[in-house]
C-alpha positions as a Markdown table, in Angstrom:
| # | Residue | x | y | z |
|---|---|---|---|---|
| 1 | Unk | 57.7 | 88.1 | 160.5 |
| 2 | Unk | 56.4 | 84.7 | 159.4 |
| 3 | Unk | 57.5 | 81.6 | 161.2 |
| 4 | Unk | 59.7 | 79.0 | 159.4 |
| 5 | Unk | 57.8 | 76.3 | 157.6 |
| 6 | Unk | 59.1 | 72.8 | 157.1 |
| 7 | Unk | 59.9 | 73.7 | 153.5 |
| 8 | Unk | 61.7 | 76.9 | 154.6 |
| 9 | Unk | 63.8 | 74.8 | 157.1 |
| 10 | Unk | 64.7 | 72.3 | 154.4 |
| 11 | Unk | 65.7 | 75.1 | 151.9 |
| 12 | Unk | 67.8 | 76.9 | 154.6 |
| 13 | Unk | 69.6 | 73.7 | 155.6 |
| 14 | Unk | 70.3 | 72.8 | 152.0 |
| 15 | Unk | 71.9 | 76.2 | 151.5 |
| 16 | Unk | 73.9 | 76.1 | 154.8 |
| 17 | Unk | 75.2 | 72.6 | 154.3 |
| 18 | Unk | 77.2 | 73.7 | 151.2 |
| 19 | Unk | 79.4 | 76.0 | 153.3 |
| 20 | Unk | 79.8 | 73.4 | 156.1 |
| 21 | Unk | 80.9 | 70.7 | 153.6 |
| 22 | Unk | 83.4 | 73.2 | 152.0 |
| 23 | Unk | 84.8 | 74.1 | 155.5 |
| 24 | Unk | 83.9 | 77.7 | 155.0 |
| 25 | Unk | 82.1 | 80.4 | 157.0 |
| 26 | Unk | 78.5 | 80.7 | 155.9 |
| 27 | Unk | 77.8 | 83.8 | 153.8 |
| 28 | Unk | 74.4 | 84.6 | 155.3 |
| 29 | Unk | 73.8 | 87.5 | 153.0 |
| 30 | Unk | 74.1 | 85.1 | 150.0 |
| 31 | Unk | 71.9 | 82.6 | 151.8 |
| 32 | Unk | 69.3 | 85.4 | 152.3 |
| 33 | Unk | 69.4 | 86.2 | 148.6 |
| 34 | Unk | 69.0 | 82.5 | 147.6 |
| 35 | Unk | 66.0 | 81.8 | 149.9 |
| 36 | Unk | 62.7 | 81.7 | 148.1 |
| 37 | Unk | 60.6 | 83.5 | 149.1 |
| 38 | Unk | 63.1 | 85.9 | 150.7 |
| 39 | Unk | 61.0 | 86.4 | 153.8 |
| 40 | Unk | 63.7 | 86.4 | 156.4 |
| 41 | Unk | 66.8 | 88.6 | 157.1 |
| 42 | Unk | 70.4 | 87.1 | 157.1 |
| 43 | Unk | 70.4 | 87.5 | 160.9 |
| 44 | Unk | 67.1 | 85.7 | 161.2 |
| 45 | Unk | 68.4 | 82.8 | 159.0 |
| 46 | Unk | 71.5 | 82.5 | 161.1 |
| 47 | Unk | 69.5 | 82.4 | 164.3 |
| 48 | Unk | 67.2 | 79.7 | 162.8 |
| 49 | Unk | 70.2 | 77.5 | 162.0 |
| 50 | Unk | 71.4 | 77.9 | 165.6 |
| 51 | Unk | 67.9 | 76.8 | 166.8 |
| 52 | Unk | 68.0 | 73.8 | 164.5 |
| 53 | Unk | 71.5 | 72.8 | 165.8 |
| 54 | Unk | 70.2 | 72.8 | 169.4 |
| 55 | Unk | 67.5 | 70.4 | 168.2 |
| 56 | Unk | 69.5 | 68.1 | 165.8 |
| 57 | Unk | 73.1 | 68.6 | 166.7 |
| 58 | Unk | 76.0 | 71.0 | 166.0 |
| 59 | Unk | 76.7 | 69.6 | 162.5 |
| 60 | Unk | 74.3 | 70.6 | 159.7 |
| 61 | Unk | 75.6 | 67.6 | 157.7 |
| 62 | Unk | 74.4 | 65.3 | 160.4 |
| 63 | Unk | 70.8 | 66.6 | 160.4 |
| 64 | Unk | 68.1 | 64.0 | 159.7 |
| 65 | Unk | 67.2 | 63.3 | 156.1 |
| 66 | Unk | 63.8 | 64.8 | 156.5 |
| 67 | Unk | 65.2 | 68.2 | 157.3 |
| 68 | Unk | 68.3 | 68.1 | 155.0 |
| 69 | Unk | 66.3 | 67.2 | 151.9 |
| 70 | Unk | 69.2 | 65.8 | 149.9 |
| 71 | Unk | 68.4 | 64.7 | 146.4 |
| 72 | Unk | 69.3 | 61.0 | 146.8 |
| 73 | Unk | 65.8 | 59.3 | 146.8 |
| 74 | Unk | 66.9 | 56.7 | 144.3 |
| 75 | Unk | 69.8 | 54.3 | 144.6 |
| 76 | Unk | 71.8 | 55.6 | 141.7 |
| 77 | Unk | 70.3 | 59.0 | 140.9 |
| 78 | Unk | 72.0 | 61.9 | 142.6 |
| 79 | Unk | 69.7 | 64.6 | 141.4 |
| 80 | Unk | 66.7 | 64.7 | 139.1 |
| 81 | Unk | 65.0 | 67.8 | 137.7 |
| 82 | Unk | 61.4 | 68.9 | 138.5 |
| 83 | Unk | 59.7 | 68.8 | 135.0 |
| 84 | Unk | 56.7 | 70.7 | 136.1 |
| 85 | Unk | 58.9 | 73.7 | 136.7 |
| 86 | Unk | 60.8 | 73.6 | 133.4 |
| 87 | Unk | 58.4 | 74.9 | 130.9 |
| 88 | Unk | 58.4 | 78.5 | 131.9 |
| 89 | Unk | 62.0 | 79.1 | 131.0 |
| 90 | Unk | 63.2 | 76.3 | 128.8 |
| 91 | Unk | 63.0 | 78.4 | 125.7 |
| 92 | Unk | 65.3 | 81.0 | 127.2 |
| 93 | Unk | 69.0 | 80.9 | 128.2 |
| 94 | Unk | 71.6 | 83.0 | 130.0 |
| 95 | Unk | 74.3 | 84.9 | 128.1 |
| 96 | Unk | 77.9 | 83.5 | 128.1 |
| 97 | Unk | 79.2 | 86.3 | 130.3 |
| 98 | Unk | 76.4 | 85.8 | 132.8 |
| 99 | Unk | 77.0 | 82.1 | 132.6 |
| 100 | Unk | 80.7 | 82.4 | 133.3 |
| 101 | Unk | 80.0 | 84.6 | 136.4 |
| 102 | Unk | 77.3 | 82.2 | 137.7 |
| 103 | Unk | 79.3 | 79.0 | 137.1 |
| 104 | Unk | 82.5 | 80.5 | 138.5 |
| 105 | Unk | 80.7 | 81.7 | 141.6 |
| 106 | Unk | 79.0 | 78.4 | 142.0 |
| 107 | Unk | 82.0 | 76.1 | 141.9 |
| 108 | Unk | 84.5 | 78.4 | 143.7 |
| 109 | Unk | 83.2 | 76.7 | 146.9 |
| 110 | Unk | 84.9 | 73.5 | 145.8 |
| 111 | Unk | 88.1 | 72.6 | 147.6 |
| 112 | Unk | 91.1 | 70.3 | 146.6 |
| 113 | Unk | 89.7 | 67.8 | 149.1 |
| 114 | Unk | 86.4 | 67.6 | 147.1 |
| 115 | Unk | 88.2 | 66.8 | 143.8 |
| 116 | Unk | 90.7 | 64.0 | 143.8 |
| 117 | Unk | 91.9 | 62.9 | 140.4 |
| 118 | Unk | 93.1 | 59.3 | 140.4 |
| 119 | Unk | 94.9 | 57.0 | 138.0 |
| 120 | Unk | 92.1 | 54.6 | 138.0 |
| 121 | Unk | 89.6 | 57.1 | 136.7 |
| 122 | Unk | 92.1 | 58.4 | 134.1 |
| 123 | Unk | 91.0 | 62.0 | 134.5 |
| 124 | Unk | 91.7 | 64.1 | 131.4 |
| 125 | Unk | 91.4 | 67.4 | 133.2 |
| 126 | Unk | 88.8 | 70.1 | 133.2 |
| 127 | Unk | 87.5 | 71.7 | 130.0 |
| 128 | Unk | 87.4 | 75.5 | 130.3 |
| 129 | Unk | 84.2 | 77.6 | 130.3 |
| 130 | Unk | 85.4 | 79.1 | 127.0 |
| 131 | Unk | 85.9 | 75.6 | 125.6 |
| 132 | Unk | 82.3 | 74.6 | 126.6 |
| 133 | Unk | 81.1 | 77.8 | 124.9 |
| 134 | Unk | 82.8 | 76.7 | 121.7 |
| 135 | Unk | 81.2 | 73.3 | 122.0 |
| 136 | Unk | 77.8 | 74.9 | 122.5 |
| 137 | Unk | 78.3 | 77.2 | 119.5 |
| 138 | Unk | 79.3 | 74.3 | 117.2 |
| 139 | Unk | 76.7 | 71.9 | 118.4 |
| 140 | Unk | 73.8 | 74.3 | 117.9 |
| 141 | Unk | 71.8 | 72.8 | 120.8 |
| 142 | Unk | 68.0 | 73.1 | 120.2 |
| 143 | Unk | 64.9 | 73.1 | 122.4 |
| 144 | Unk | 64.3 | 69.3 | 122.1 |
| 145 | Unk | 67.9 | 68.2 | 122.5 |
| 146 | Unk | 69.4 | 66.2 | 125.4 |
| 147 | Unk | 73.0 | 66.9 | 126.4 |
| 148 | Unk | 74.9 | 64.0 | 127.9 |
| 149 | Unk | 78.2 | 64.3 | 129.7 |
| 150 | Unk | 79.9 | 61.0 | 130.4 |
| 151 | Unk | 82.3 | 61.5 | 133.2 |
| 152 | Unk | 80.6 | 64.7 | 134.4 |
| 153 | Unk | 82.7 | 65.1 | 137.5 |
| 154 | Unk | 81.4 | 67.9 | 139.7 |
| 155 | Unk | 78.9 | 69.0 | 137.0 |
| 156 | Unk | 80.5 | 72.3 | 135.9 |
| 157 | Unk | 79.9 | 71.5 | 132.3 |
| 158 | Unk | 76.4 | 70.4 | 133.0 |
| 159 | Unk | 75.7 | 73.7 | 134.8 |
| 160 | Unk | 77.1 | 75.8 | 131.9 |
| 161 | Unk | 75.2 | 73.9 | 129.3 |
| 162 | Unk | 71.9 | 74.1 | 131.3 |
| 163 | Unk | 72.3 | 77.9 | 131.7 |
| 164 | Unk | 73.6 | 78.8 | 128.3 |
| 165 | Unk | 71.4 | 76.6 | 126.0 |
| 166 | Unk | 67.8 | 75.7 | 125.3 |
| 167 | Unk | 68.5 | 72.0 | 125.8 |
| 168 | Unk | 65.4 | 70.0 | 127.0 |
| 169 | Unk | 67.5 | 68.3 | 129.7 |
| 170 | Unk | 71.1 | 68.0 | 130.7 |
| 171 | Unk | 72.3 | 64.6 | 131.9 |
| 172 | Unk | 75.5 | 63.6 | 133.7 |
| 173 | Unk | 77.0 | 60.2 | 134.4 |
| 174 | Unk | 79.8 | 60.1 | 136.9 |
| 175 | Unk | 81.5 | 57.0 | 138.4 |
| 176 | Unk | 82.6 | 58.8 | 141.6 |
| 177 | Unk | 79.4 | 59.1 | 143.6 |
| 178 | Unk | 80.8 | 61.4 | 146.3 |
| 179 | Unk | 82.2 | 63.8 | 143.6 |
| 180 | Unk | 78.9 | 63.8 | 141.8 |
| 181 | Unk | 76.9 | 64.4 | 145.0 |
| 182 | Unk | 79.1 | 67.3 | 146.0 |
| 183 | Unk | 78.7 | 69.0 | 142.7 |
| 184 | Unk | 74.9 | 68.5 | 142.8 |
| 185 | Unk | 74.7 | 70.0 | 146.3 |
| 186 | Unk | 76.3 | 73.1 | 144.9 |
| 187 | Unk | 74.0 | 73.2 | 141.9 |
| 188 | Unk | 70.9 | 72.5 | 143.9 |
| 189 | Unk | 71.9 | 75.4 | 146.2 |
| 190 | Unk | 71.6 | 77.9 | 143.3 |
| 191 | Unk | 68.6 | 76.4 | 141.5 |
| 192 | Unk | 66.2 | 78.9 | 143.1 |
| 193 | Unk | 68.2 | 81.8 | 141.6 |
| 194 | Unk | 68.9 | 80.0 | 138.3 |
| 195 | Unk | 65.9 | 77.7 | 137.5 |
| 196 | Unk | 67.7 | 76.5 | 134.3 |
| 197 | Unk | 69.7 | 74.3 | 136.6 |
| 198 | Unk | 66.6 | 72.2 | 137.2 |
| 199 | Unk | 67.1 | 70.7 | 133.8 |
| 200 | Unk | 70.1 | 68.7 | 135.2 |
| 201 | Unk | 69.9 | 65.0 | 136.1 |
| 202 | Unk | 73.0 | 63.1 | 137.4 |
| 203 | Unk | 73.4 | 59.4 | 137.7 |
| 204 | Unk | 76.3 | 57.8 | 139.7 |
| 205 | Unk | 77.4 | 54.9 | 137.5 |
| 206 | Unk | 80.2 | 53.4 | 135.4 |
| 207 | Unk | 79.5 | 54.5 | 131.8 |
| 208 | Unk | 81.1 | 51.2 | 130.6 |
| 209 | Unk | 78.5 | 49.2 | 132.4 |
| 210 | Unk | 75.7 | 51.4 | 131.0 |
| 211 | Unk | 77.0 | 51.0 | 127.5 |
| 212 | Unk | 77.2 | 47.2 | 127.8 |
| 213 | Unk | 74.0 | 46.7 | 129.7 |
| 214 | Unk | 71.1 | 45.5 | 127.5 |
| 215 | Unk | 68.5 | 46.7 | 130.0 |
| 216 | Unk | 69.8 | 50.3 | 130.1 |
| 217 | Unk | 68.2 | 52.9 | 127.8 |
| 218 | Unk | 68.8 | 56.6 | 127.8 |
| 219 | Unk | 65.7 | 58.0 | 126.3 |
| 220 | Unk | 65.3 | 61.5 | 124.9 |
| 221 | Unk | 62.2 | 63.4 | 124.0 |
| 222 | Unk | 60.3 | 61.7 | 121.2 |
| 223 | Unk | 60.6 | 64.8 | 119.0 |
| 224 | Unk | 64.3 | 65.3 | 119.8 |
| 225 | Unk | 66.5 | 66.0 | 116.7 |
| 226 | Unk | 69.8 | 64.7 | 118.1 |
| 227 | Unk | 71.7 | 63.8 | 121.2 |
| 228 | Unk | 74.7 | 65.9 | 122.2 |
| 229 | Unk | 77.3 | 64.2 | 124.3 |
| 230 | Unk | 80.8 | 64.9 | 125.9 |
| 231 | Unk | 83.4 | 62.5 | 127.1 |
| 232 | Unk | 86.5 | 63.0 | 129.2 |
| 233 | Unk | 88.9 | 62.6 | 126.3 |
| 234 | Unk | 87.1 | 65.1 | 124.1 |
| 235 | Unk | 83.8 | 66.4 | 123.0 |
| 236 | Unk | 81.5 | 65.3 | 120.2 |
| 237 | Unk | 78.2 | 66.0 | 118.7 |
| 238 | Unk | 76.0 | 63.4 | 117.1 |
| 239 | Unk | 73.0 | 64.0 | 114.9 |
C-alpha cells in the first residue's frame, strides 16, 4: 500500500478536524469514502491520524497550518473556489432530492454550540431546503449567473444552490467569522465527493460596510445575465 503524501495527510486532517470540532467520534468509513484517491482503508486512515498526533499533539485542531490546510490564506476570505476545476461540471447540477440528502448529511454535524443567534445580528431564522428550491425555480439561475447570499451563516443555502443549479459561482458574506469558517470546513470536507461545492466563495465581512465602501466591487462574469441575491429578511432576484 502506498505511503501517505503531504497532500494525503492534509486531506485526511481536513476531514478528521470536522468531527473533532463537532465533538463527535470520527466516522472512519465516511472518511475513507471522501478521500481522493481512495487508496487507504478506514483502519489505515485511523492509524495515520494516531501517527500524526504523536508528532503534532493529541488535538487535530492544533496541528500546524501546513498540515491542517485550512482555507484562510487571505485576511477576510474564508474559502475561495478553484476555478481550474470548475469547468468539467459547471453545466450540470444535482437533483433536488439528491441535494436535500447531501445538504442534510453535510450540516447534521453542526451543534448548537456552533450556531449562536444573537440580538445584535438580528437573525431571521433559517430558510428550509424546500424554500431554497422554490427560490431556485423562480430565479431560473443560468450558467453565467452569480448567486450572492448576504448573511450566509453556515452556508447551507450556498451549498444547496451550488449543488442544485448551474450558477457560475456562489458567494456568501457573513459577519460572524467563526460561524462562516465552521460552515466552510464542513463544505470543504465534502468537496471531493461533490465538486459543485468548489463554486462557493465566502467572505467574512459586514455587508453594510461593503455596501457603503466605494472601493468594494463584487464583479460577476462579463457575460453574466443577472445577479441573484438573498438576504436574511427575505429572498430576491434581480435581473
